[in-house]
TIVEXFI-854093 format. One record per residue (C-alpha): z, x, y; residue number from 0. Coordinates in pm, 1 decimal. Each point is the difference from the previous one (the first is absolute). Example, Ala and Ser with C-alpha at 12.3 -4.5 7.8 and 13.67 -1.06 7.14 Angstrom:
BEGIN
+----------+----------+----------+-----+
:        Z :        X :        Y :   n :
+----------+----------+----------+-----+
:    780.0 :   1230.0 :   -450.0 :   0 :
:    -66.0 :    137.0 :    344.0 :   1 :
+----------+----------+----------+-----+
//
This chain:
BEGIN
+----------+----------+----------+-----+
:        Z :        X :        Y :   n :
+----------+----------+----------+-----+
:   2343.0 :   -517.3 :   1448.5 :   0 :
:    294.0 :    146.0 :   -184.3 :   1 :
:    -36.6 :    298.2 :   -228.3 :   2 :
:     31.4 :   -200.9 :   -323.5 :   3 :
:   -276.9 :   -244.7 :     96.6 :   4 :
:   -226.6 :    283.9 :    111.5 :   5 :
:     58.8 :    177.8 :   -330.6 :   6 :
:    -72.0 :   -317.8 :   -197.5 :   7 :
:   -319.4 :    -58.0 :    199.1 :   8 :
:   -110.7 :    360.3 :    -59.7 :   9 :
:     66.1 :    -34.4 :   -374.2 :  10 :
:   -201.8 :   -322.8 :    -10.6 :  11 :
:   -285.3 :    164.4 :    194.5 :  12 :
:     11.8 :    300.7 :   -231.6 :  13 :
:    -13.5 :   -222.7 :   -309.7 :  14 :
:   -287.3 :   -199.3 :    148.6 :  15 :
:   -187.9 :    320.7 :     79.2 :  16 :
:     46.2 :    121.2 :   -357.0 :  17 :
:   -118.2 :   -334.8 :   -137.3 :  18 :
:   -303.1 :      8.0 :    230.2 :  19 :
:    -81.1 :    356.0 :   -107.3 :  20 :
:     28.5 :    -92.5 :   -367.5 :  21 :
:   -228.4 :   -300.1 :     55.7 :  22 :
:   -251.4 :    220.6 :    180.8 :  23 :
:      6.2 :    255.4 :   -280.8 :  24 :
:    -55.4 :   -280.0 :   -251.7 :  25 :
:   -301.4 :   -122.4 :    199.2 :  26 :
:   -140.5 :    353.5 :     11.6 :  27 :
:     46.1 :     37.5 :   -376.7 :  28 :
:   -175.1 :   -333.5 :    -59.7 :  29 :
:   -289.8 :     98.7 :    223.3 :  30 :
:    -26.2 :    339.2 :   -167.7 :  31 :
:    -14.1 :   -173.2 :   -337.6 :  32 :
:   -272.0 :   -231.1 :    133.0 :  33 :
:   -203.5 :    294.9 :    132.3 :  34 :
:     42.6 :    189.3 :   -329.1 :  35 :
:   -122.4 :   -299.8 :   -198.2 :  36 :
:   -366.3 :    -37.7 :    -69.7 :  37 :
:    -97.1 :   -105.2 :    352.8 :  38 :
:   -318.2 :    121.4 :    164.0 :  39 :
:    137.3 :    207.6 :    287.7 :  40 :
:   -341.7 :     -5.6 :    166.8 :  41 :
:     10.1 :   -381.7 :     14.8 :  42 :
:     21.3 :   -102.0 :    369.2 :  43 :
:    270.0 :   -256.1 :    -86.3 :  44 :
:    216.6 :    266.7 :   -162.7 :  45 :
:    -60.3 :    236.9 :    292.6 :  46 :
:    105.2 :   -277.2 :    241.6 :  47 :
:    306.1 :    -76.7 :   -212.7 :  48 :
:     95.1 :    370.6 :     12.2 :  49 :
:    -37.6 :     11.2 :    379.9 :  50 :
:    207.4 :   -314.6 :     44.2 :  51 :
:    270.3 :    130.4 :   -232.2 :  52 :
:      8.2 :    332.8 :    182.7 :  53 :
:     41.7 :   -183.0 :    333.2 :  54 :
:    271.8 :   -218.1 :   -151.9 :  55 :
:    188.5 :    310.6 :   -116.7 :  56 :
:    -24.7 :    153.2 :    347.9 :  57 :
:    133.0 :   -315.9 :    166.8 :  58 :
:    285.3 :    -48.5 :   -245.0 :  59 :
:     94.0 :    368.9 :     24.0 :  60 :
:      7.1 :    -17.9 :    379.8 :  61 :
:    212.0 :   -316.0 :    -10.9 :  62 :
:    240.1 :    154.4 :   -248.0 :  63 :
:     30.4 :    316.3 :    207.2 :  64 :
:     65.9 :   -202.5 :    314.5 :  65 :
:    257.3 :   -221.9 :   -169.2 :  66 :
:    151.3 :    267.2 :   -220.3 :  67 :
:    367.3 :     68.5 :    -36.5 :  68 :
:    -47.4 :    350.6 :    139.8 :  69 :
:   -186.4 :   -117.1 :    310.8 :  70 :
:    248.4 :   -282.3 :     55.9 :  71 :
:    293.4 :    239.9 :    -34.9 :  72 :
:   -157.1 :    254.5 :    235.2 :  73 :
:    -73.3 :   -265.9 :    261.3 :  74 :
:    357.4 :   -130.7 :    -15.9 :  75 :
:    149.8 :    346.2 :     34.3 :  76 :
:   -215.3 :     80.9 :    303.3 :  77 :
:    129.0 :   -302.7 :    195.5 :  78 :
+----------+----------+----------+-----+
//
């Protein structure tokens, strides 16, 4: 792949990563707002929702780290 196409692909990946991070931060803010509302945090449904959200955050974070611009750039430079 020529240098221009690689650069364009990296820019697109970087923009996608930023968009994904912004979306994740929005989801976290929404969940924080939900938890700060008048919900019963001892309610088993709320506890389950918290656990599921926490797992979701871990998975998305791992995916973003794996697919990130930095990781992609480092992998390309090591080849």
